[in-house]
All heavy atoms as TSV, in Angstrom:
chain	resi	resn	atom	element	x	y	z
A	1	MET	N	N	145.814	76.806	71.662
A	1	MET	CA	C	145.131	75.700	71.045
A	1	MET	C	C	145.399	74.430	71.813
A	1	MET	O	O	146.522	74.116	72.144
A	1	MET	CB	C	145.603	75.530	69.596
A	1	MET	CG	C	145.025	74.310	68.921
A	1	MET	SD	S	145.837	73.853	67.403
A	1	MET	CE	C	144.805	74.668	66.229
A	2	VAL	N	N	144.350	73.692	72.117
A	2	VAL	CA	C	144.468	72.433	72.827
A	2	VAL	C	C	144.041	71.308	71.900
A	2	VAL	O	O	142.987	71.390	71.264
A	2	VAL	CB	C	143.593	72.415	74.093
A	2	VAL	CG1	C	143.679	71.085	74.782
A	2	VAL	CG2	C	143.984	73.563	75.035
A	3	TYR	N	N	144.873	70.282	71.794
A	3	TYR	CA	C	144.486	69.107	71.009
A	3	TYR	C	C	145.175	67.895	71.570
A	3	TYR	O	O	146.102	67.969	72.386
A	3	TYR	CB	C	144.761	69.279	69.525
A	3	TYR	CG	C	146.205	69.343	69.116
A	3	TYR	CD1	C	146.919	68.181	68.809
A	3	TYR	CD2	C	146.862	70.566	69.053
A	3	TYR	CE1	C	148.250	68.264	68.418
A	3	TYR	CE2	C	148.193	70.633	68.663
A	3	TYR	CZ	C	148.887	69.492	68.366
A	3	TYR	OH	O	150.190	69.536	67.980
A	4	ALA	N	N	144.686	66.725	71.138
A	4	ALA	CA	C	145.247	65.454	71.580
A	4	ALA	C	C	145.312	64.513	70.398
A	4	ALA	O	O	144.598	64.650	69.436
A	4	ALA	CB	C	144.368	64.863	72.699
A	5	VAL	N	N	146.181	63.534	70.549
A	5	VAL	CA	C	146.208	62.411	69.607
A	5	VAL	C	C	145.790	61.184	70.419
A	5	VAL	O	O	146.427	60.855	71.417
A	5	VAL	CB	C	147.600	62.201	68.983
A	5	VAL	CG1	C	147.614	60.946	68.118
A	5	VAL	CG2	C	148.001	63.426	68.161
A	6	ILE	N	N	144.675	60.568	69.991
A	6	ILE	CA	C	144.160	59.405	70.682
A	6	ILE	C	C	144.286	58.198	69.789
A	6	ILE	O	O	144.422	58.314	68.556
A	6	ILE	CB	C	142.690	59.588	71.123
A	6	ILE	CG1	C	141.791	59.769	69.885
A	6	ILE	CG2	C	142.555	60.740	72.087
A	6	ILE	CD1	C	140.299	59.716	70.207
A	7	ARG	N	N	144.208	57.004	70.399
A	7	ARG	CA	C	144.241	55.769	69.658
A	7	ARG	C	C	143.012	54.958	70.003
A	7	ARG	O	O	142.691	54.744	71.186
A	7	ARG	CB	C	145.496	54.972	69.999
A	7	ARG	CG	C	145.588	53.634	69.273
A	7	ARG	CD	C	146.888	52.923	69.554
A	7	ARG	NE	N	147.147	52.829	71.001
A	7	ARG	CZ	C	148.354	52.713	71.513
A	7	ARG	NH1	N	149.409	52.698	70.746
A	7	ARG	NH2	N	148.498	52.625	72.819
A	8	THR	N	N	142.289	54.505	68.970
A	8	THR	CA	C	141.147	53.621	69.160
A	8	THR	C	C	140.992	52.788	67.907
A	8	THR	O	O	141.221	53.281	66.791
A	8	THR	CB	C	139.844	54.392	69.477
A	8	THR	OG1	O	138.782	53.463	69.702
A	8	THR	CG2	C	139.448	55.351	68.377
A	9	GLY	N	N	140.648	51.541	68.053
A	9	GLY	CA	C	140.475	50.644	66.927
A	9	GLY	C	C	141.734	50.457	66.088
A	9	GLY	O	O	141.640	50.217	64.901
A	10	GLY	N	N	142.899	50.595	66.717
A	10	GLY	CA	C	144.147	50.426	66.008
A	10	GLY	C	C	144.550	51.610	65.129
A	10	GLY	O	O	145.525	51.554	64.392
A	11	LYS	N	N	143.799	52.719	65.239
A	11	LYS	CA	C	144.107	53.915	64.454
A	11	LYS	C	C	144.318	55.100	65.401
A	11	LYS	O	O	143.874	55.093	66.550
A	11	LYS	CB	C	142.927	54.232	63.520
A	11	LYS	CG	C	142.655	53.130	62.513
A	11	LYS	CD	C	141.418	53.431	61.705
A	11	LYS	CE	C	141.077	52.225	60.837
A	11	LYS	NZ	N	139.749	52.332	60.261
A	12	GLN	N	N	145.000	56.116	64.871
A	12	GLN	CA	C	145.243	57.310	65.649
A	12	GLN	C	C	144.467	58.463	65.059
A	12	GLN	O	O	144.310	58.602	63.846
A	12	GLN	CB	C	146.746	57.659	65.633
A	12	GLN	CG	C	147.585	56.593	66.295
A	12	GLN	CD	C	149.075	56.917	66.224
A	12	GLN	OE1	O	149.484	58.008	65.877
A	12	GLN	NE2	N	149.909	55.932	66.601
A	13	TYR	N	N	143.974	59.376	65.944
A	13	TYR	CA	C	143.177	60.508	65.541
A	13	TYR	C	C	143.660	61.744	66.289
A	13	TYR	O	O	143.856	61.692	67.498
A	13	TYR	CB	C	141.687	60.292	65.871
A	13	TYR	CG	C	141.111	59.063	65.232
A	13	TYR	CD1	C	141.171	57.822	65.857
A	13	TYR	CD2	C	140.474	59.155	63.990
A	13	TYR	CE1	C	140.624	56.701	65.252
A	13	TYR	CE2	C	139.922	58.045	63.390
A	13	TYR	CZ	C	139.995	56.815	64.028
A	13	TYR	OH	O	139.466	55.693	63.445
A	14	ARG	N	N	143.800	62.841	65.559
A	14	ARG	CA	C	144.115	64.128	66.173
A	14	ARG	C	C	142.774	64.805	66.422
A	14	ARG	O	O	141.968	64.994	65.477
A	14	ARG	CB	C	144.956	64.995	65.237
A	14	ARG	CG	C	145.342	66.332	65.850
A	14	ARG	CD	C	146.155	67.138	64.817
A	14	ARG	NE	N	146.551	68.415	65.337
A	14	ARG	CZ	C	145.859	69.544	65.176
A	14	ARG	NH1	N	144.702	69.512	64.534
A	14	ARG	NH2	N	146.296	70.665	65.676
A	15	VAL	N	N	142.489	65.135	67.672
A	15	VAL	CA	C	141.194	65.650	68.047
A	15	VAL	C	C	141.338	66.936	68.911
A	15	VAL	O	O	142.340	67.089	69.596
A	15	VAL	CB	C	140.324	64.627	68.806
A	15	VAL	CG1	C	140.008	63.456	67.926
A	15	VAL	CG2	C	141.024	64.169	70.077
A	16	ARG	N	N	140.317	67.758	68.808
A	16	ARG	CA	C	140.218	68.916	69.699
A	16	ARG	C	C	138.745	69.143	70.006
A	16	ARG	O	O	137.881	68.544	69.348
A	16	ARG	CB	C	140.870	70.150	69.123
A	16	ARG	CG	C	140.293	70.578	67.823
A	16	ARG	CD	C	141.055	71.766	67.279
A	16	ARG	NE	N	140.460	72.089	65.990
A	16	ARG	CZ	C	140.713	73.129	65.289
A	16	ARG	NH1	N	141.608	73.971	65.723
A	16	ARG	NH2	N	140.108	73.345	64.161
A	17	GLU	N	N	138.447	69.968	70.957
A	17	GLU	CA	C	137.048	70.192	71.353
A	17	GLU	C	C	136.222	70.627	70.152
A	17	GLU	O	O	136.618	71.480	69.388
A	17	GLU	CB	C	136.994	71.258	72.451
A	17	GLU	CG	C	135.625	71.384	73.039
A	17	GLU	CD	C	135.573	72.336	74.237
A	17	GLU	OE1	O	136.625	72.724	74.729
A	17	GLU	OE2	O	134.462	72.652	74.652
A	18	GLY	N	N	135.062	69.969	70.011
A	18	GLY	CA	C	134.148	70.301	68.926
A	18	GLY	C	C	134.305	69.482	67.684
A	18	GLY	O	O	133.453	69.497	66.806
A	19	ASP	N	N	135.391	68.705	67.589
A	19	ASP	CA	C	135.605	67.842	66.410
A	19	ASP	C	C	134.592	66.721	66.367
A	19	ASP	O	O	134.156	66.218	67.404
A	19	ASP	CB	C	137.010	67.220	66.421
A	19	ASP	CG	C	138.089	68.174	65.989
A	19	ASP	OD1	O	137.783	69.302	65.560
A	19	ASP	OD2	O	139.267	67.765	66.063
A	20	VAL	N	N	134.252	66.317	65.150
A	20	VAL	CA	C	133.423	65.132	64.926
A	20	VAL	C	C	134.299	64.156	64.118
A	20	VAL	O	O	134.793	64.506	63.056
A	20	VAL	CB	C	132.148	65.464	64.126
A	20	VAL	CG1	C	131.371	64.195	63.799
A	20	VAL	CG2	C	131.287	66.445	64.910
A	21	ILE	N	N	134.492	62.970	64.689
A	21	ILE	CA	C	135.332	61.966	64.000
A	21	ILE	C	C	134.517	60.680	63.836
A	21	ILE	O	O	133.566	60.433	64.581
A	21	ILE	CB	C	136.648	61.668	64.760
A	21	ILE	CG1	C	136.396	61.121	66.149
A	21	ILE	CG2	C	137.508	62.932	64.816
A	21	ILE	CD1	C	137.624	60.638	66.866
A	22	GLU	N	N	134.919	59.882	62.885
A	22	GLU	CA	C	134.285	58.580	62.683
A	22	GLU	C	C	135.302	57.510	63.055
A	22	GLU	O	O	136.405	57.487	62.512
A	22	GLU	CB	C	133.880	58.419	61.224
A	22	GLU	CG	C	133.081	57.178	60.956
A	22	GLU	CD	C	132.537	57.121	59.530
A	22	GLU	OE1	O	132.239	58.159	58.974
A	22	GLU	OE2	O	132.414	55.994	59.029
A	23	VAL	N	N	134.904	56.656	63.997
A	23	VAL	CA	C	135.786	55.569	64.439
A	23	VAL	C	C	135.081	54.248	64.264
A	23	VAL	O	O	133.878	54.196	64.007
A	23	VAL	CB	C	136.193	55.760	65.936
A	23	VAL	CG1	C	136.959	57.064	66.164
A	23	VAL	CG2	C	135.009	55.681	66.857
A	24	ASP	N	N	135.834	53.167	64.424
A	24	ASP	CA	C	135.217	51.841	64.362
A	24	ASP	C	C	134.183	51.714	65.476
A	24	ASP	O	O	134.255	52.390	66.500
A	24	ASP	CB	C	136.269	50.746	64.539
A	24	ASP	CG	C	137.233	50.667	63.362
A	24	ASP	OD1	O	136.851	51.107	62.241
A	24	ASP	OD2	O	138.374	50.182	63.556
A	25	LYS	N	N	133.211	50.859	65.251
A	25	LYS	CA	C	132.082	50.730	66.198
A	25	LYS	C	C	132.576	50.471	67.613
A	25	LYS	O	O	133.442	49.649	67.866
A	25	LYS	CB	C	131.162	49.598	65.753
A	25	LYS	CG	C	129.908	49.514	66.568
A	25	LYS	CD	C	128.886	48.618	65.944
A	25	LYS	CE	C	127.678	48.607	66.872
A	25	LYS	NZ	N	126.448	48.448	66.175
A	26	LEU	N	N	131.981	51.193	68.540
A	26	LEU	CA	C	132.299	51.076	69.965
A	26	LEU	C	C	131.113	50.431	70.704
A	26	LEU	O	O	129.978	50.599	70.277
A	26	LEU	CB	C	132.559	52.469	70.551
A	26	LEU	CG	C	133.718	53.266	69.929
A	26	LEU	CD1	C	133.716	54.680	70.466
A	26	LEU	CD2	C	135.035	52.581	70.241
A	27	PRO	N	N	131.378	49.755	71.807
A	27	PRO	CA	C	130.299	49.139	72.555
A	27	PRO	C	C	129.581	50.136	73.471
A	27	PRO	O	O	129.446	49.939	74.663
A	27	PRO	CB	C	131.022	48.059	73.361
A	27	PRO	CG	C	132.380	48.627	73.600
A	27	PRO	CD	C	132.679	49.420	72.340
A	28	VAL	N	N	129.167	51.254	72.875
A	28	VAL	CA	C	128.507	52.324	73.620
A	28	VAL	C	C	127.273	52.766	72.812
A	28	VAL	O	O	127.328	52.901	71.602
A	28	VAL	CB	C	129.460	53.532	73.792
A	28	VAL	CG1	C	128.780	54.648	74.563
A	28	VAL	CG2	C	130.757	53.107	74.501
A	29	GLU	N	N	126.177	52.997	73.510
A	29	GLU	CA	C	124.948	53.396	72.848
A	29	GLU	C	C	124.990	54.845	72.389
A	29	GLU	O	O	125.725	55.647	72.955
A	29	GLU	CB	C	123.755	53.207	73.800
A	29	GLU	CG	C	123.493	51.772	74.197
A	29	GLU	CD	C	122.358	51.667	75.200
A	29	GLU	OE1	O	121.607	52.647	75.403
A	29	GLU	OE2	O	122.250	50.575	75.794
A	30	LYS	N	N	124.173	55.157	71.393
A	30	LYS	CA	C	124.046	56.517	70.898
A	30	LYS	C	C	123.682	57.471	72.030
A	30	LYS	O	O	122.917	57.114	72.918
A	30	LYS	CB	C	122.973	56.544	69.785
A	30	LYS	CG	C	122.771	57.876	69.154
A	30	LYS	CD	C	121.725	57.810	68.074
A	30	LYS	CE	C	121.409	59.187	67.533
A	30	LYS	NZ	N	120.367	59.145	66.536
A	31	ASP	N	N	124.213	58.664	71.993
A	31	ASP	CA	C	124.017	59.734	72.962
A	31	ASP	C	C	124.668	59.483	74.316
A	31	ASP	O	O	124.463	60.239	75.260
A	31	ASP	CB	C	122.508	60.049	73.175
A	31	ASP	CG	C	121.864	60.592	71.915
A	31	ASP	OD1	O	122.538	61.341	71.153
A	31	ASP	OD2	O	120.693	60.272	71.654
A	32	ARG	N	N	125.468	58.454	74.416
A	32	ARG	CA	C	126.228	58.188	75.656
A	32	ARG	C	C	127.637	58.794	75.503
A	32	ARG	O	O	128.067	59.136	74.423
A	32	ARG	CB	C	126.363	56.691	75.925
A	32	ARG	CG	C	125.059	55.992	76.152
A	32	ARG	CD	C	124.522	56.336	77.513
A	32	ARG	NE	N	123.380	55.480	77.810
A	32	ARG	CZ	C	122.935	55.314	79.003
A	32	ARG	NH1	N	123.485	55.902	80.010
A	32	ARG	NH2	N	121.870	54.565	79.203
A	33	THR	N	N	128.325	58.848	76.622
A	33	THR	CA	C	129.709	59.355	76.629
A	33	THR	C	C	130.689	58.194	76.627
A	33	THR	O	O	130.467	57.193	77.313
A	33	THR	CB	C	129.940	60.244	77.875
A	33	THR	OG1	O	129.000	61.328	77.812
A	33	THR	CG2	C	131.348	60.782	77.896
A	34	VAL	N	N	131.746	58.353	75.854
A	34	VAL	CA	C	132.805	57.361	75.835
A	34	VAL	C	C	134.106	58.076	76.243
A	34	VAL	O	O	134.288	59.262	75.950
A	34	VAL	CB	C	132.941	56.705	74.448
A	34	VAL	CG1	C	133.320	57.716	73.390
A	34	VAL	CG2	C	133.971	55.593	74.445
A	35	THR	N	N	134.966	57.355	76.983
A	35	THR	CA	C	136.228	57.912	77.410
A	35	THR	C	C	137.357	57.178	76.716
A	35	THR	O	O	137.393	55.944	76.742
A	35	THR	CB	C	136.404	57.783	78.942
A	35	THR	OG1	O	135.330	58.482	79.581
A	35	THR	CG2	C	137.726	58.390	79.398
A	36	PHE	N	N	138.224	57.941	76.061
A	36	PHE	CA	C	139.392	57.354	75.412
A	36	PHE	C	C	140.598	57.490	76.344
A	36	PHE	O	O	141.008	58.628	76.691
A	36	PHE	CB	C	139.675	58.074	74.076
A	36	PHE	CG	C	138.562	57.897	73.068
A	36	PHE	CD1	C	137.661	58.907	72.827
A	36	PHE	CD2	C	138.451	56.707	72.369
A	36	PHE	CE1	C	136.647	58.753	71.907
A	36	PHE	CE2	C	137.447	56.529	71.442
A	36	PHE	CZ	C	136.531	57.534	71.197
A	37	ASP	N	N	141.123	56.373	76.800
A	37	ASP	CA	C	142.268	56.345	77.717
A	37	ASP	C	C	143.603	56.345	77.011
A	37	ASP	O	O	144.598	56.731	77.590
A	37	ASP	CB	C	142.197	55.093	78.601
A	37	ASP	CG	C	140.947	55.093	79.499
A	37	ASP	OD1	O	140.488	56.152	79.915
A	37	ASP	OD2	O	140.437	53.976	79.750
A	38	ASP	N	N	143.605	55.906	75.757
A	38	ASP	CA	C	144.875	55.829	75.009
A	38	ASP	C	C	145.160	57.182	74.368
A	38	ASP	O	O	144.941	57.423	73.166
A	38	ASP	CB	C	144.811	54.751	73.910
A	38	ASP	CG	C	144.959	53.359	74.482
A	38	ASP	OD1	O	145.256	53.243	75.693
A	38	ASP	OD2	O	144.806	52.400	73.725
A	39	VAL	N	N	145.639	58.118	75.167
A	39	VAL	CA	C	146.044	59.440	74.713
A	39	VAL	C	C	147.549	59.407	74.495
A	39	VAL	O	O	148.317	59.201	75.428
A	39	VAL	CB	C	145.645	60.549	75.724
A	39	VAL	CG1	C	146.105	61.907	75.218
A	39	VAL	CG2	C	144.136	60.522	75.938
A	40	LEU	N	N	147.952	59.552	73.246
A	40	LEU	CA	C	149.367	59.451	72.892
A	40	LEU	C	C	150.095	60.785	73.002
A	40	LEU	O	O	151.324	60.826	73.206
A	40	LEU	CB	C	149.509	58.889	71.472
A	40	LEU	CG	C	148.758	57.587	71.218
A	40	LEU	CD1	C	148.850	57.213	69.746
A	40	LEU	CD2	C	149.247	56.484	72.107
A	41	LEU	N	N	149.357	61.896	72.826
A	41	LEU	CA	C	149.961	63.227	72.835
A	41	LEU	C	C	148.904	64.198	73.327
A	41	LEU	O	O	147.729	64.124	72.928
A	41	LEU	CB	C	150.427	63.621	71.432
A	41	LEU	CG	C	150.919	65.061	71.236
A	41	LEU	CD1	C	152.278	65.240	71.902
A	41	LEU	CD2	C	151.008	65.364	69.768
A	42	TRP	N	N	149.318	65.172	74.150
A	42	TRP	CA	C	148.442	66.234	74.632
A	42	TRP	C	C	149.184	67.534	74.483
A	42	TRP	O	O	150.279	67.680	74.981
A	42	TRP	CB	C	148.064	65.988	76.088
A	42	TRP	CG	C	147.279	67.088	76.713
A	42	TRP	CD1	C	147.761	68.085	77.515
A	42	TRP	CD2	C	145.881	67.344	76.590
A	42	TRP	NE1	N	146.733	68.911	77.904
A	42	TRP	CE2	C	145.579	68.460	77.337
A	42	TRP	CE3	C	144.857	66.700	75.911
A	42	TRP	CZ2	C	144.284	68.985	77.431
A	42	TRP	CZ3	C	143.581	67.199	76.006
A	42	TRP	CH2	C	143.301	68.319	76.767
A	43	VAL	N	N	148.590	68.489	73.766
A	43	VAL	CA	C	149.225	69.780	73.558
A	43	VAL	C	C	148.273	70.870	74.062
A	43	VAL	O	O	147.111	70.914	73.675
A	43	VAL	CB	C	149.567	70.038	72.073
A	43	VAL	CG1	C	150.172	71.428	71.877
A	43	VAL	CG2	C	150.515	68.964	71.557
A	44	SER	N	N	148.784	71.735	74.927
A	44	SER	CA	C	147.995	72.838	75.469
A	44	SER	C	C	148.873	74.049	75.651
A	44	SER	O	O	149.935	73.948	76.317
A	44	SER	CB	C	147.391	72.418	76.812
A	44	SER	OG	O	146.692	73.486	77.398
A	45	ASP	N	N	148.502	75.165	75.071
A	45	ASP	CA	C	149.244	76.411	75.163
A	45	ASP	C	C	150.732	76.246	74.817
A	45	ASP	O	O	151.603	76.781	75.500
A	45	ASP	CB	C	149.132	77.008	76.589
A	45	ASP	CG	C	147.684	77.371	76.904
A	45	ASP	OD1	O	146.970	77.801	75.994
A	45	ASP	OD2	O	147.279	77.210	78.072
A	46	GLY	N	N	150.992	75.471	73.780
A	46	GLY	CA	C	152.359	75.276	73.322
A	46	GLY	C	C	153.166	74.282	74.130
A	46	GLY	O	O	154.329	74.000	73.783
A	47	GLN	N	N	152.592	73.730	75.191
A	47	GLN	CA	C	153.289	72.739	75.997
A	47	GLN	C	C	152.763	71.370	75.618
A	47	GLN	O	O	151.553	71.165	75.558
A	47	GLN	CB	C	153.041	72.997	77.487
A	47	GLN	CG	C	153.532	74.349	77.952
A	47	GLN	CD	C	155.013	74.470	77.918
A	47	GLN	OE1	O	155.764	73.556	78.259
A	47	GLN	NE2	N	155.503	75.598	77.431
A	48	ALA	N	N	153.640	70.426	75.400
A	48	ALA	CA	C	153.265	69.076	74.973
A	48	ALA	C	C	153.591	68.042	76.053
A	48	ALA	O	O	154.619	68.115	76.705
A	48	ALA	CB	C	153.963	68.718	73.664
A	49	LYS	N	N	152.675	67.103	76.195
A	49	LYS	CA	C	152.913	65.911	77.003
A	49	LYS	C	C	152.942	64.748	76.017
A	49	LYS	O	O	151.945	64.517	75.310
A	49	LYS	CB	C	151.813	65.666	78.025
A	49	LYS	CG	C	151.812	66.638	79.165
A	49	LYS	CD	C	150.732	66.234	80.165
A	49	LYS	CE	C	150.727	67.157	81.372
A	49	LYS	NZ	N	149.729	66.743	82.358
A	50	ILE	N	N	154.060	64.061	75.944
A	50	ILE	CA	C	154.211	62.960	75.006
A	50	ILE	C	C	154.163	61.656	75.767
A	50	ILE	O	O	154.900	61.466	76.750
A	50	ILE	CB	C	155.538	63.096	74.241
A	50	ILE	CG1	C	155.578	64.429	73.488
A	50	ILE	CG2	C	155.736	61.906	73.312
A	50	ILE	CD1	C	156.911	64.774	72.891
A	51	GLY	N	N	153.296	60.766	75.334
A	51	GLY	CA	C	153.118	59.494	76.039
A	51	GLY	C	C	154.271	58.547	75.809
A	51	GLY	O	O	154.935	58.578	74.815
A	52	THR	N	N	154.439	57.662	76.777
A	52	THR	CA	C	155.474	56.616	76.688
A	52	THR	C	C	154.900	55.266	77.085
A	52	THR	O	O	155.300	54.716	78.090
A	52	THR	CB	C	156.671	56.943	77.594
A	52	THR	OG1	O	156.191	57.139	78.934
A	52	THR	CG2	C	157.427	58.156	77.138
A	53	PRO	N	N	153.966	54.664	76.430
A	53	PRO	CA	C	153.370	55.046	75.155
A	53	PRO	C	C	152.169	55.977	75.280
A	53	PRO	O	O	151.766	56.610	74.321
A	53	PRO	CB	C	152.955	53.741	74.543
A	53	PRO	CG	C	152.589	52.870	75.692
A	53	PRO	CD	C	153.575	53.282	76.799
A	54	ILE	N	N	151.531	56.044	76.505
A	54	ILE	CA	C	150.335	56.907	76.659
A	54	ILE	C	C	150.623	57.962	77.718
A	54	ILE	O	O	151.483	57.792	78.579
A	54	ILE	CB	C	149.067	56.126	76.992
A	54	ILE	CG1	C	149.196	55.418	78.331
A	54	ILE	CG2	C	148.715	55.153	75.865
A	54	ILE	CD1	C	147.902	54.833	78.843
A	55	VAL	N	N	149.861	59.050	77.658
A	55	VAL	CA	C	149.900	60.076	78.695
A	55	VAL	C	C	148.909	59.625	79.766
A	55	VAL	O	O	147.694	59.656	79.549
A	55	VAL	CB	C	149.486	61.447	78.119
A	55	VAL	CG1	C	149.550	62.528	79.199
A	55	VAL	CG2	C	150.360	61.824	76.915
A	56	SER	N	N	149.404	59.158	80.892
A	56	SER	CA	C	148.569	58.479	81.854
A	56	SER	C	C	147.588	59.389	82.612
A	56	SER	O	O	146.559	58.950	83.102
A	56	SER	CB	C	149.422	57.728	82.882
A	56	SER	OG	O	150.279	58.622	83.553
A	57	ASP	N	N	147.884	60.681	82.710
A	57	ASP	CA	C	147.026	61.584	83.469
A	57	ASP	C	C	146.053	62.376	82.611
A	57	ASP	O	O	145.453	63.328	83.097
A	57	ASP	CB	C	147.849	62.504	84.337
A	57	ASP	CG	C	148.782	63.418	83.541
A	57	ASP	OD1	O	149.081	63.073	82.374
A	57	ASP	OD2	O	149.201	64.437	84.089
A	58	VAL	N	N	145.874	61.978	81.364
A	58	VAL	CA	C	144.954	62.675	80.446
A	58	VAL	C	C	143.981	61.658	79.826
A	58	VAL	O	O	144.411	60.589	79.405
A	58	VAL	CB	C	145.708	63.395	79.333
A	58	VAL	CG1	C	144.753	64.038	78.350
A	58	VAL	CG2	C	146.665	64.461	79.908
A	59	LYS	N	N	142.712	62.035	79.797
A	59	LYS	CA	C	141.692	61.242	79.155
A	59	LYS	C	C	140.844	62.154	78.271
A	59	LYS	O	O	140.667	63.331	78.582
A	59	LYS	CB	C	140.811	60.532	80.182
A	59	LYS	CG	C	141.613	59.585	81.068
A	59	LYS	CD	C	140.717	58.733	81.922
A	59	LYS	CE	C	141.464	57.861	82.886
A	59	LYS	NZ	N	142.679	57.298	82.485
A	60	VAL	N	N	140.319	61.624	77.190
A	60	VAL	CA	C	139.473	62.381	76.275
A	60	VAL	C	C	138.082	61.807	76.309
A	60	VAL	O	O	137.906	60.614	76.123
A	60	VAL	CB	C	140.057	62.365	74.828
A	60	VAL	CG1	C	139.101	63.014	73.862
A	60	VAL	CG2	C	141.424	63.051	74.788
A	61	LYS	N	N	137.102	62.659	76.553
A	61	LYS	CA	C	135.697	62.211	76.576
A	61	LYS	C	C	134.996	62.686	75.321
A	61	LYS	O	O	135.273	63.783	74.827
A	61	LYS	CB	C	134.995	62.757	77.807
A	61	LYS	CG	C	135.483	62.150	79.099
A	61	LYS	CD	C	134.665	62.591	80.249
A	61	LYS	CE	C	135.173	61.908	81.530
A	61	LYS	NZ	N	134.344	62.244	82.687
A	62	ALA	N	N	134.080	61.859	74.821
A	62	ALA	CA	C	133.351	62.197	73.613
A	62	ALA	C	C	131.916	61.661	73.719
A	62	ALA	O	O	131.665	60.703	74.425
A	62	ALA	CB	C	134.020	61.588	72.397
A	63	LYS	N	N	131.028	62.294	72.993
A	63	LYS	CA	C	129.640	61.849	72.912
A	63	LYS	C	C	129.441	61.059	71.636
A	63	LYS	O	O	129.898	61.455	70.570
A	63	LYS	CB	C	128.714	63.056	72.911
A	63	LYS	CG	C	127.242	62.687	72.879
A	63	LYS	CD	C	126.377	63.931	72.904
A	63	LYS	CE	C	124.916	63.553	72.794
A	63	LYS	NZ	N	124.073	64.770	72.801
A	64	VAL	N	N	128.788	59.902	71.745
A	64	VAL	CA	C	128.502	59.045	70.580
A	64	VAL	C	C	127.295	59.652	69.865
A	64	VAL	O	O	126.200	59.718	70.418
A	64	VAL	CB	C	128.225	57.606	71.007
A	64	VAL	CG1	C	127.853	56.758	69.791
A	64	VAL	CG2	C	129.452	57.016	71.696
A	65	LEU	N	N	127.506	60.075	68.616
A	65	LEU	CA	C	126.427	60.737	67.862
A	65	LEU	C	C	125.598	59.739	67.074
A	65	LEU	O	O	124.411	59.948	66.828
A	65	LEU	CB	C	127.012	61.747	66.884
A	65	LEU	CG	C	127.776	62.909	67.541
A	65	LEU	CD1	C	128.373	63.807	66.470
A	65	LEU	CD2	C	126.904	63.700	68.493
A	66	ASP	N	N	126.211	58.632	66.647
A	66	ASP	CA	C	125.507	57.650	65.819
A	66	ASP	C	C	126.216	56.310	65.937
A	66	ASP	O	O	127.387	56.254	66.274
A	66	ASP	CB	C	125.461	58.102	64.362
A	66	ASP	CG	C	124.413	57.364	63.545
A	66	ASP	OD1	O	123.601	56.652	64.130
A	66	ASP	OD2	O	124.428	57.538	62.325
A	67	GLN	N	N	125.515	55.244	65.651
A	67	GLN	CA	C	126.114	53.906	65.671
A	67	GLN	C	C	125.824	53.213	64.346
A	67	GLN	O	O	124.820	53.407	63.728
A	67	GLN	CB	C	125.513	53.064	66.793
A	67	GLN	CG	C	126.174	53.266	68.096
A	67	GLN	CD	C	127.563	52.654	68.215
A	67	GLN	OE1	O	128.230	52.360	67.235
A	67	GLN	NE2	N	128.021	52.504	69.418
């Protein structure tokens, strides 16, 4: 299982592929891709990367479904 904890809008979200989350409005148009750079934790195959404060070599991309 692969998942991450990201931070956006002053809140933290646990996400994995296929998840749909609701976040504060982003300056990105509908159907565009947004990249979350503030990845606080990355877990893959039981191995964890813990950020200090962020995991610098991991980014999470998402598609904006609605605004």
